[in-house]
PyMOL commands that place a pseudoatom at each C-alpha (Angstrom):
pseudoatom trace, name=CA, resn=UNK, resi=1, chain=A, elem=C, hetatm=0, pos=[87.847, 77.611, 64.923]
pseudoatom trace, name=CA, resn=UNK, resi=2, chain=A, elem=C, hetatm=0, pos=[89.386, 80.951, 65.040]
pseudoatom trace, name=CA, resn=UNK, resi=3, chain=A, elem=C, hetatm=0, pos=[86.780, 81.996, 67.405]
pseudoatom trace, name=CA, resn=UNK, resi=4, chain=A, elem=C, hetatm=0, pos=[87.843, 79.487, 69.988]
pseudoatom trace, name=CA, resn=UNK, resi=5, chain=A, elem=C, hetatm=0, pos=[91.576, 80.346, 69.798]
pseudoatom trace, name=CA, resn=UNK, resi=6, chain=A, elem=C, hetatm=0, pos=[90.449, 83.972, 70.316]
pseudoatom trace, name=CA, resn=UNK, resi=7, chain=A, elem=C, hetatm=0, pos=[88.376, 83.144, 73.267]
pseudoatom trace, name=CA, resn=UNK, resi=8, chain=A, elem=C, hetatm=0, pos=[91.217, 80.998, 74.806]
pseudoatom trace, name=CA, resn=UNK, resi=9, chain=A, elem=C, hetatm=0, pos=[93.641, 83.860, 74.300]
pseudoatom trace, name=CA, resn=UNK, resi=10, chain=A, elem=C, hetatm=0, pos=[91.325, 86.218, 75.841]
pseudoatom trace, name=CA, resn=UNK, resi=11, chain=A, elem=C, hetatm=0, pos=[90.771, 83.890, 78.624]
pseudoatom trace, name=CA, resn=UNK, resi=12, chain=A, elem=C, hetatm=0, pos=[94.226, 83.611, 79.323]
pseudoatom trace, name=CA, resn=UNK, resi=13, chain=A, elem=C, hetatm=0, pos=[95.279, 87.395, 79.321]
pseudoatom trace, name=CA, resn=UNK, resi=14, chain=A, elem=C, hetatm=0, pos=[92.423, 88.056, 81.937]
pseudoatom trace, name=CA, resn=UNK, resi=15, chain=A, elem=C, hetatm=0, pos=[93.711, 85.134, 84.007]
pseudoatom trace, name=CA, resn=UNK, resi=16, chain=A, elem=C, hetatm=0, pos=[97.263, 86.322, 84.084]
pseudoatom trace, name=CA, resn=UNK, resi=17, chain=A, elem=C, hetatm=0, pos=[96.424, 89.848, 84.882]
pseudoatom trace, name=CA, resn=UNK, resi=18, chain=A, elem=C, hetatm=0, pos=[93.839, 88.695, 87.707]
pseudoatom trace, name=CA, resn=UNK, resi=19, chain=A, elem=C, hetatm=0, pos=[96.011, 86.283, 89.395]
pseudoatom trace, name=CA, resn=UNK, resi=20, chain=A, elem=C, hetatm=0, pos=[99.004, 89.025, 89.162]
pseudoatom trace, name=CA, resn=UNK, resi=21, chain=A, elem=C, hetatm=0, pos=[96.725, 91.286, 90.908]
pseudoatom trace, name=CA, resn=UNK, resi=22, chain=A, elem=C, hetatm=0, pos=[95.859, 88.975, 93.456]
pseudoatom trace, name=CA, resn=UNK, resi=23, chain=A, elem=C, hetatm=0, pos=[99.564, 88.091, 94.152]
pseudoatom trace, name=CA, resn=UNK, resi=24, chain=A, elem=C, hetatm=0, pos=[100.423, 91.965, 94.128]
pseudoatom trace, name=CA, resn=UNK, resi=25, chain=A, elem=C, hetatm=0, pos=[97.821, 92.328, 96.824]
pseudoatom trace, name=CA, resn=UNK, resi=26, chain=A, elem=C, hetatm=0, pos=[98.807, 89.214, 98.839]
pseudoatom trace, name=CA, resn=UNK, resi=27, chain=A, elem=C, hetatm=0, pos=[102.431, 90.198, 99.045]
pseudoatom trace, name=CA, resn=UNK, resi=28, chain=A, elem=C, hetatm=0, pos=[101.359, 93.456, 100.917]
pseudoatom trace, name=CA, resn=UNK, resi=29, chain=A, elem=C, hetatm=0, pos=[101.336, 91.264, 103.874]
pseudoatom trace, name=CA, resn=UNK, resi=30, chain=A, elem=C, hetatm=0, pos=[105.092, 90.406, 103.564]
pseudoatom trace, name=CA, resn=UNK, resi=31, chain=A, elem=C, hetatm=0, pos=[107.345, 92.912, 105.268]
pseudoatom trace, name=CA, resn=UNK, resi=32, chain=A, elem=C, hetatm=0, pos=[110.039, 93.674, 102.637]
pseudoatom trace, name=CA, resn=UNK, resi=33, chain=A, elem=C, hetatm=0, pos=[111.332, 96.564, 104.222]
pseudoatom trace, name=CA, resn=UNK, resi=34, chain=A, elem=C, hetatm=0, pos=[113.898, 94.520, 106.707]
pseudoatom trace, name=CA, resn=UNK, resi=35, chain=A, elem=C, hetatm=0, pos=[115.688, 93.183, 103.423]
pseudoatom trace, name=CA, resn=UNK, resi=36, chain=A, elem=C, hetatm=0, pos=[115.825, 96.607, 101.483]
pseudoatom trace, name=CA, resn=UNK, resi=37, chain=A, elem=C, hetatm=0, pos=[118.875, 98.833, 101.508]
pseudoatom trace, name=CA, resn=UNK, resi=38, chain=A, elem=C, hetatm=0, pos=[118.539, 102.518, 102.133]
pseudoatom trace, name=CA, resn=UNK, resi=39, chain=A, elem=C, hetatm=0, pos=[117.800, 104.513, 99.057]
pseudoatom trace, name=CA, resn=UNK, resi=40, chain=A, elem=C, hetatm=0, pos=[117.150, 101.689, 97.107]
pseudoatom trace, name=CA, resn=UNK, resi=41, chain=A, elem=C, hetatm=0, pos=[113.365, 102.022, 96.885]
pseudoatom trace, name=CA, resn=UNK, resi=42, chain=A, elem=C, hetatm=0, pos=[112.753, 102.359, 93.232]
pseudoatom trace, name=CA, resn=UNK, resi=43, chain=A, elem=C, hetatm=0, pos=[114.670, 98.857, 92.911]
pseudoatom trace, name=CA, resn=UNK, resi=44, chain=A, elem=C, hetatm=0, pos=[112.519, 97.482, 95.809]
pseudoatom trace, name=CA, resn=UNK, resi=45, chain=A, elem=C, hetatm=0, pos=[109.375, 98.519, 93.819]
pseudoatom trace, name=CA, resn=UNK, resi=46, chain=A, elem=C, hetatm=0, pos=[110.537, 96.852, 90.578]
pseudoatom trace, name=CA, resn=UNK, resi=47, chain=A, elem=C, hetatm=0, pos=[111.611, 93.705, 92.352]
pseudoatom trace, name=CA, resn=UNK, resi=48, chain=A, elem=C, hetatm=0, pos=[107.992, 93.630, 93.988]
pseudoatom trace, name=CA, resn=UNK, resi=49, chain=A, elem=C, hetatm=0, pos=[106.319, 94.036, 90.611]
pseudoatom trace, name=CA, resn=UNK, resi=50, chain=A, elem=C, hetatm=0, pos=[108.439, 91.271, 89.085]
pseudoatom trace, name=CA, resn=UNK, resi=51, chain=A, elem=C, hetatm=0, pos=[107.916, 88.757, 92.151]
pseudoatom trace, name=CA, resn=UNK, resi=52, chain=A, elem=C, hetatm=0, pos=[104.248, 89.551, 91.788]
pseudoatom trace, name=CA, resn=UNK, resi=53, chain=A, elem=C, hetatm=0, pos=[104.126, 88.802, 87.848]
pseudoatom trace, name=CA, resn=UNK, resi=54, chain=A, elem=C, hetatm=0, pos=[106.082, 85.725, 88.425]
pseudoatom trace, name=CA, resn=UNK, resi=55, chain=A, elem=C, hetatm=0, pos=[103.828, 84.580, 91.074]
pseudoatom trace, name=CA, resn=UNK, resi=56, chain=A, elem=C, hetatm=0, pos=[100.686, 85.519, 89.330]
pseudoatom trace, name=CA, resn=UNK, resi=57, chain=A, elem=C, hetatm=0, pos=[101.997, 83.997, 85.979]
pseudoatom trace, name=CA, resn=UNK, resi=58, chain=A, elem=C, hetatm=0, pos=[102.617, 80.672, 87.869]
pseudoatom trace, name=CA, resn=UNK, resi=59, chain=A, elem=C, hetatm=0, pos=[99.197, 80.542, 89.618]
pseudoatom trace, name=CA, resn=UNK, resi=60, chain=A, elem=C, hetatm=0, pos=[97.476, 81.603, 86.154]
pseudoatom trace, name=CA, resn=UNK, resi=61, chain=A, elem=C, hetatm=0, pos=[99.208, 78.759, 84.331]
pseudoatom trace, name=CA, resn=UNK, resi=62, chain=A, elem=C, hetatm=0, pos=[98.225, 76.255, 86.760]
pseudoatom trace, name=CA, resn=UNK, resi=63, chain=A, elem=C, hetatm=0, pos=[94.537, 76.780, 86.712]
pseudoatom trace, name=CA, resn=UNK, resi=64, chain=A, elem=C, hetatm=0, pos=[94.696, 77.293, 82.896]
pseudoatom trace, name=CA, resn=UNK, resi=65, chain=A, elem=C, hetatm=0, pos=[96.451, 73.961, 82.625]
pseudoatom trace, name=CA, resn=UNK, resi=66, chain=A, elem=C, hetatm=0, pos=[93.814, 72.366, 85.130]
pseudoatom trace, name=CA, resn=UNK, resi=67, chain=A, elem=C, hetatm=0, pos=[91.058, 73.746, 82.901]
pseudoatom trace, name=CA, resn=UNK, resi=68, chain=A, elem=C, hetatm=0, pos=[92.693, 72.416, 79.827]
pseudoatom trace, name=CA, resn=UNK, resi=69, chain=A, elem=C, hetatm=0, pos=[93.044, 69.076, 81.257]
pseudoatom trace, name=CA, resn=UNK, resi=70, chain=A, elem=C, hetatm=0, pos=[89.529, 68.743, 82.425]
pseudoatom trace, name=CA, resn=UNK, resi=71, chain=A, elem=C, hetatm=0, pos=[88.208, 69.539, 78.994]
pseudoatom trace, name=CA, resn=UNK, resi=72, chain=A, elem=C, hetatm=0, pos=[90.582, 66.688, 77.657]
pseudoatom trace, name=CA, resn=UNK, resi=73, chain=A, elem=C, hetatm=0, pos=[89.165, 64.081, 80.152]
pseudoatom trace, name=CA, resn=UNK, resi=74, chain=A, elem=C, hetatm=0, pos=[86.292, 62.860, 77.894]
pseudoatom trace, name=CA, resn=UNK, resi=75, chain=A, elem=C, hetatm=0, pos=[88.975, 61.850, 75.553]
pseudoatom trace, name=CA, resn=UNK, resi=76, chain=A, elem=C, hetatm=0, pos=[90.190, 59.325, 77.583]
pseudoatom trace, name=CA, resn=UNK, resi=77, chain=A, elem=C, hetatm=0, pos=[87.078, 57.276, 77.542]
for i in range(1, 77): cmd.bond("trace and resi %d" % i, "trace and resi %d" % (i + 1))
show_as sticks, trace
zoom trace
């Protein structure tokens, strides 16, 4: 039982990191320079990272939930 919980935790960690990286990569297509004040580069980079984490976590949670729910479907019948 502990092995299964450990596996799910490891999959969740990798999923969150993967989708955060994908979100970070995808956000490079958006030009944020128009919205950033001059001399506020560090704050803009921090905001960029936080937005990537938020999007990546949301997408990862979605896919992990879909995976969990699909494994629970056999209990319906």
